VEXDREN-2710 file (C-alpha; in Angstrom, 1 decimal):
% VEXDREN-2710
k/r/px/py/pz
1/MET/-13.6/-10.0/25.7
2/SER/-13.4/-10.5/22.0
3/TYR/-14.5/-8.5/18.9
4/ASP/-16.1/-9.3/15.8
5/ILE/-14.1/-10.3/12.7
6/ASP/-15.1/-9.6/9.2
7/THR/-15.7/-12.9/7.5
8/ASN/-16.4/-11.6/4.1
9/ASN/-14.1/-13.0/1.3
10/PRO/-15.1/-11.6/-1.7
11/LEU/-11.7/-12.0/-3.4
12/GLY/-11.9/-15.7/-2.9
13/PHE/-9.0/-16.4/-0.8
14/GLU/-8.4/-20.1/0.0
15/ASN/-6.8/-19.1/3.4
16/HIS/-8.9/-16.2/4.7
17/ILE/-9.2/-16.5/8.4
18/ILE/-6.9/-19.3/10.0
19/TYR/-7.4/-20.3/13.7
20/ILE/-4.3/-22.1/15.0
21/GLU/-4.5/-23.9/18.2
22/GLY/-0.8/-23.8/18.5
23/ASN/1.9/-21.3/17.8
24/LEU/2.1/-19.2/14.5
25/ILE/5.9/-19.6/13.5
26/ILE/7.1/-17.2/10.8
27/ASP/10.3/-18.3/9.2
28/THR/10.0/-16.1/6.0
29/ASN/10.4/-12.5/5.2
30/LYS/8.1/-12.7/2.0
31/LEU/5.0/-11.7/3.9
32/PRO/6.1/-8.6/5.8
33/LEU/2.7/-7.4/7.0
34/ILE/1.9/-11.0/8.6
35/GLY/2.9/-9.7/12.4
36/MET/0.7/-6.6/12.0
37/GLN/-2.4/-8.8/11.0
38/SER/-2.1/-11.7/13.4
39/MET/-3.5/-12.2/16.9
40/CYS/-1.9/-14.4/19.6
41/ASN/-3.2/-15.6/22.9
42/ALA/-6.7/-15.9/21.6
43/ASP/-9.3/-17.6/23.4
44/GLU/-11.5/-20.5/21.5
45/SER/-14.4/-18.1/21.0
46/TYR/-12.5/-17.1/17.9
47/GLU/-12.6/-20.4/16.3
48/ARG/-16.2/-19.7/14.9
49/TYR/-14.6/-17.1/12.6
50/ALA/-12.1/-19.5/10.9
51/THR/-12.3/-20.7/7.6
52/LYS/-9.4/-23.1/8.4
53/ILE/-8.5/-24.6/11.7
54/ILE/-4.9/-25.9/12.4
55/ARG/-4.9/-28.2/15.2
56/GLU/-1.2/-27.8/15.8
57/ASP/1.7/-25.2/15.2
58/LEU/1.6/-23.4/11.8
59/GLN/5.0/-22.7/10.4
60/ILE/5.1/-20.4/7.5
61/THR/8.4/-20.6/5.3
62/ASP/9.4/-19.6/1.8
63/ASP/8.1/-23.1/0.7
64/ASN/4.5/-22.5/1.7
65/VAL/4.3/-18.7/1.9
66/ASN/2.3/-18.6/-1.4
67/GLU/-0.6/-20.3/0.2
68/TYR/-1.3/-16.9/2.3
69/SER/-1.7/-13.3/1.5
70/SER/-1.7/-9.8/3.0
71/PHE/-5.3/-10.4/3.4
72/THR/-4.9/-13.5/5.7
73/ASN/-6.2/-13.2/9.2
74/PHE/-4.1/-15.4/11.6
75/ILE/-5.5/-16.1/14.9
76/ALA/-3.2/-18.1/17.2
77/LYS/-4.4/-19.6/20.5
78/GLY/-0.6/-19.8/21.3
79/ASP/2.3/-17.4/20.6
80/ILE/3.6/-15.7/17.5
81/ILE/7.2/-16.7/16.9
82/SER/9.3/-15.0/14.1
83/TYR/12.7/-16.4/13.0
84/LYS/13.0/-13.8/10.3
85/CYS/12.3/-10.1/10.7
86/PRO/10.1/-8.6/8.0
87/ASP/11.3/-5.8/6.0
88/ASP/11.9/-2.8/8.1
89/ASN/10.2/-0.6/5.6
90/LEU/6.7/-1.4/6.5
91/PRO/4.3/1.3/5.2
92/TYR/4.8/4.6/6.8
93/PRO/6.1/4.9/10.3
94/PHE/5.2/1.5/11.1
95/GLY/8.6/0.1/10.7
96/ASN/12.1/1.4/11.6
97/VAL/12.9/2.9/8.2
98/ASP/10.6/5.2/6.4
99/ILE/11.8/5.3/2.7
100/TYR/9.4/8.0/1.6
101/SER/10.7/10.5/4.3
102/ASP/14.4/9.4/3.7
103/ARG/14.1/10.2/0.0
104/LYS/12.1/13.5/0.4
105/LYS/14.7/14.7/2.8
106/GLU/17.5/13.9/0.5
107/PHE/15.7/15.5/-2.5
108/TYR/15.3/18.9/-0.6
109/GLN/19.0/18.6/0.5
110/LEU/20.3/18.1/-3.1
111/LEU/17.8/20.7/-4.4
112/ASP/19.2/23.4/-2.2
113/ARG/22.6/22.8/-4.0
114/MET/21.1/23.4/-7.3
115/ASP/21.8/26.7/-9.2
116/GLU/21.9/28.0/-12.8
117/ASN/24.9/25.9/-13.6
118/THR/23.4/22.7/-12.8
119/PRO/23.5/20.2/-15.6
120/GLN/19.9/19.3/-17.1
121/LEU/20.5/15.8/-16.3
122/MET/20.7/16.3/-12.5
123/LEU/17.7/18.5/-12.6
124/GLN/15.7/16.0/-14.7
125/MET/16.6/13.2/-12.4
126/LEU/15.4/15.3/-9.3
127/TYR/11.9/15.9/-11.1
128/VAL/11.5/12.3/-11.9
129/SER/12.1/11.4/-8.3
130/VAL/9.2/13.6/-7.2
131/PHE/6.9/11.2/-9.0
132/SER/8.6/8.3/-7.8
133/ARG/8.0/9.1/-4.3
134/TYR/4.4/9.9/-4.9
135/GLU/4.0/6.4/-6.6
136/TYR/5.8/4.7/-3.7
137/SER/3.8/6.3/-1.1
138/VAL/0.4/5.6/-2.7
139/ILE/1.2/2.1/-3.5
140/MET/2.6/1.3/0.0
141/GLY/-0.6/2.9/1.6
142/LEU/-2.7/0.8/-0.5
143/LEU/-0.7/-2.4/0.2
144/PHE/-1.4/-2.0/3.9
145/PHE/-5.0/-0.4/4.2
146/LEU/-6.5/-2.3/1.4
147/LYS/-6.6/-5.5/3.4
148/TYR/-9.6/-4.1/5.2
149/LYS/-11.2/-3.1/2.0
150/MET/-11.5/-6.4/0.2
151/LYS/-15.3/-5.9/-0.5
152/GLU/-14.7/-2.5/-1.9
153/ILE/-11.7/-3.8/-4.1
154/ASP/-13.5/-6.7/-5.5
155/GLU/-16.7/-4.5/-6.4
156/PHE/-14.3/-1.8/-7.9
157/PHE/-12.7/-4.5/-10.3
158/ALA/-16.1/-6.2/-11.0
159/LYS/-17.7/-2.9/-12.2
160/ARG/-14.8/-1.2/-14.0
161/TYR/-12.0/-3.4/-14.8
162/LYS/-13.6/-6.8/-15.1
163/LYS/-11.7/-8.0/-18.1
164/GLN/-8.1/-7.1/-16.7
165/VAL/-8.4/-9.1/-13.5
166/ARG/-11.3/-11.5/-13.7
167/LYS/-9.0/-14.0/-15.5
168/ILE/-7.7/-15.1/-12.3
169/LYS/-8.2/-18.9/-11.7
170/ASP/-9.9/-20.3/-8.8
171/ASN/-6.9/-22.5/-7.8
172/THR/-4.4/-19.6/-7.9
173/PRO/-2.4/-19.6/-4.6
174/ASP/-3.6/-16.7/-2.6
175/ARG/-0.3/-14.6/-2.4
176/ILE/-0.2/-15.0/-6.2
177/LYS/-3.7/-14.0/-6.6
178/GLU/-3.1/-10.9/-4.4
179/PHE/0.0/-10.0/-6.7
180/LEU/-2.3/-10.0/-9.8
181/TYR/-4.7/-7.6/-8.2
182/MET/-2.1/-5.3/-7.0
183/GLY/-0.3/-5.7/-10.1
184/HIS/-3.0/-4.0/-12.0
185/ILE/-3.1/-1.3/-9.4
186/ARG/0.8/-0.8/-9.5
187/GLY/0.6/-0.4/-13.3
188/ASN/-1.9/2.4/-13.2
189/VAL/-0.2/4.0/-10.5
190/TYR/3.1/3.9/-12.3
191/ALA/1.4/5.1/-15.5
192/GLY/0.1/8.3/-13.5
193/ASN/-3.4/7.5/-14.6
194/PRO/-5.6/10.1/-12.6
195/LYS/-8.9/8.5/-13.7
196/PHE/-8.2/5.1/-12.4
197/MET/-6.7/6.6/-9.1
198/ARG/-9.7/8.8/-8.6
199/GLU/-12.1/5.7/-8.9
200/LEU/-10.1/3.4/-6.8
201/LEU/-9.7/5.9/-3.9
202/PHE/-13.4/6.8/-4.2
203/ALA/-14.1/3.1/-4.0
204/VAL/-12.0/2.5/-0.8
205/LEU/-12.3/5.7/1.1
206/ASP/-15.6/7.1/-0.1
207/VAL/-13.8/10.6/-0.9
208/LYS/-13.8/12.3/-4.3
209/ILE/-10.2/13.2/-5.0
210/GLU/-9.4/16.0/-7.2
211/PHE/-6.0/15.9/-8.7
212/PRO/-3.8/19.1/-9.1
213/GLU/-3.9/20.7/-12.5
214/SER/-0.3/20.3/-13.1
215/PHE/-0.4/16.6/-12.3
216/THR/-1.0/15.5/-16.0
217/GLU/1.4/18.0/-17.4
218/GLY/4.1/16.9/-14.7
219/TYR/3.7/13.5/-15.7
220/GLU/4.0/14.2/-19.4
221/ILE/7.6/15.8/-18.6
222/ARG/8.3/12.9/-16.4
223/ASN/7.6/10.5/-19.3
224/SER/9.8/12.6/-21.7
225/ILE/12.7/12.3/-19.3
226/VAL/12.2/8.6/-18.5
227/HIS/11.4/7.4/-21.9
228/ARG/12.7/9.9/-24.4
229/ALA/16.0/11.1/-22.9
230/GLY/14.4/14.4/-22.1
231/CYS/12.8/15.2/-25.3
232/ASP/9.2/15.7/-25.7
233/SER/7.0/13.7/-28.2
234/ASN/8.1/15.7/-31.3
235/GLY/11.7/15.3/-30.4
236/TYR/12.7/18.6/-28.9
237/PRO/14.7/18.6/-25.8
238/ILE/12.9/19.9/-22.6
239/HIS/14.7/22.6/-20.5
240/LEU/14.1/22.6/-16.6
241/THR/15.0/25.2/-14.2
242/LYS/15.3/24.7/-10.4
243/GLU/12.3/26.7/-10.0
244/ASP/10.4/24.2/-12.2
245/VAL/11.5/21.2/-9.9
246/GLN/10.6/23.2/-6.8
247/ASN/7.1/24.0/-8.1
248/ILE/6.3/20.3/-9.0
249/ALA/7.7/19.2/-5.7
250/ASN/5.5/21.5/-3.8
251/VAL/2.5/20.3/-6.0
252/ILE/3.0/16.5/-5.7
253/ASP/4.4/16.3/-2.3
254/GLY/1.4/18.2/-1.0
255/PHE/-1.0/16.0/-2.9
256/THR/0.9/12.9/-1.7
257/ASP/0.5/14.3/1.9
258/TYR/-3.1/14.7/1.5
259/ILE/-3.7/11.0/0.1
260/THR/-1.6/9.8/3.0
261/ASN/-3.7/11.8/5.7
262/LEU/-6.7/10.1/4.2
263/PHE/-5.3/6.6/4.6
264/HIS/-4.4/7.4/8.2
265/GLU/-8.0/8.9/9.0
266/ASP/-9.5/5.8/7.5
267/GLU/-7.4/3.5/9.6
268/LEU/-7.9/5.6/12.7
269/ALA/-11.7/5.2/12.1
270/ARG/-11.3/1.3/11.8
271/LEU/-9.3/1.1/14.9
272/ASN/-11.5/3.2/17.0
273/SER/-14.3/1.0/15.8
274/VAL/-12.5/-1.9/17.1
275/ARG/-11.7/-0.2/20.5
276/ALA/-15.4/0.7/20.9
277/GLN/-16.2/-3.1/20.6
278/LEU/-13.9/-3.7/23.4
279/GLY/-15.0/-0.8/25.6
280/LEU/-12.0/1.3/25.0
281/PRO/-11.9/4.9/24.7
282/PRO/-10.9/6.1/21.0
283/ILE/-7.5/7.2/20.0
284/ARG/-7.1/10.8/19.3
285/LYS/-5.3/12.0/16.1
286/ASN/-1.9/13.3/16.7
287/LYS/-1.7/16.9/15.4
288/ASN/1.9/17.4/15.6
END
């Protein structure tokens, strides 16, 4: 039994759905999600979805990796062979290492050691790291989950940010085209742009996101630390306490967990839709 594959390609990728009569051979680590978006031992019925058919093995190396993207669907009649392991730090717990959880654990271990004698530089660096974790988590979530939201992403950019990203040339390699789209997203996440994030998350998740009241103020303090050596825009040094760092961590970490949960709920709904097509029971959300 097979299931339907979405053939929409609004971002105009040259290699969108590739059917391989032989094996898919992965000899690069520059496309870490490739194993999670590939199908092996596929029957010939899947060939009808292909935008390109390879009548032999397809080997992806550092030399040709730019021809493909995180949005490429690989369907192999044969096997998937990987000579290079992808980055262990795949989004969230899919890999062996979860950078977000590790950094969060280290943060609270360090924060527990802080007191009234802690130097301002240490408190400021901890404060900044809270926003770094948020940015990392959101970007990694978007990188993984947006591969199923191409139509929404294209419409989002076309309606709101056409001037910034519609300069991409038609002959741009797929992986570079992906970087250009994601580069605009990364830039707005790093800038702490809540308007952009509200619009983007609503476009891909159909959920209205309300940012915490302290989000903008926290980013102003973060920018003072990162760009002005811990001084505000008027040149006056800011002073942080352990309680200040704890409070912003509670707010931003809680907000990050909320966004992460939205991503997982959307992914679970997608997986259960596929399972329903295959006549399989739904996966239940783990509440632990």
